[in-house]
C-alpha positions in Angstrom: 50.9 10.1 -8.0 53.9 8.4 -6.4 53.1 10.0 -3.0 49.5 8.7 -3.2 50.7 5.1 -3.5 53.4 5.7 -0.9 50.8 7.0 1.6 48.4 4.2 0.7 51.1 1.6 1.3 52.0 3.2 4.7 48.4 3.2 5.8 47.9 -0.4 4.8 50.9 -1.5 6.8 49.6 0.3 9.9 46.1 -1.2 9.6 45.8 -4.1 12.0 42.1 -4.7 11.9 42.3 -7.7 9.6 44.8 -9.4 11.8 42.6 -8.9 14.8 39.6 -10.3 13.0 41.6 -13.4 12.1 42.8 -13.8 15.7 39.2 -13.6 17.0 38.1 -16.2 14.4 40.8 -18.6 15.6 39.8 -18.1 19.2 36.1 -18.7 18.4 36.9 -21.9 16.5 39.0 -23.2 19.3 36.3 -22.5 21.8 33.8 -24.3 19.6 36.1 -27.4 19.4 36.4 -27.4 23.2 32.6 -27.2 23.6 32.1 -30.1 21.1 34.6 -32.3 22.9 33.1 -31.5 26.3 29.5 -32.3 25.1 30.7 -35.5 23.4 32.6 -36.6 26.5 29.7 -35.8 28.9 26.9 -36.9 26.6 26.4 -40.4 28.0 26.7 -39.2 31.6 24.0 -36.6 30.9 21.7 -39.1 29.3 22.1 -41.4 32.3 21.4 -38.6 34.7 18.2 -37.6 32.9 17.1 -41.2 32.8 17.7 -41.5 36.6 15.7 -38.3 37.2 12.9 -39.7 35.0 12.8 -43.0 36.9 12.8 -41.1 40.2 9.9 -38.9 39.2 7.9 -41.8 37.8 8.5 -43.8 41.1 10.6 -46.6 39.8 12.9 -47.9 42.5 14.7 -50.6 40.4 16.7 -48.1 38.3 15.1 -49.4 35.2 12.0 -47.5 34.2 9.1 -49.5 33.0 7.6 -48.5 29.7 4.6 -46.3 29.8 1.3 -48.0 30.4 -0.9 -48.6 27.4 -4.0 -46.4 27.4 
């Protein structure tokens, strides 16, 4: 019985799969934080860019789009 527990303890010490999973989890969370920061920092710039494109497509030359015409 003692050799069973000894062999089990040896196998558990050699098993590194749990540590690898934790490392991947940390990397994924850090990547998510970087993406959130980038989207937050670029959010206003993207909104302005899309508004400019919308004004250009609608034909507004003043930079401020007129509200849509009432039907």
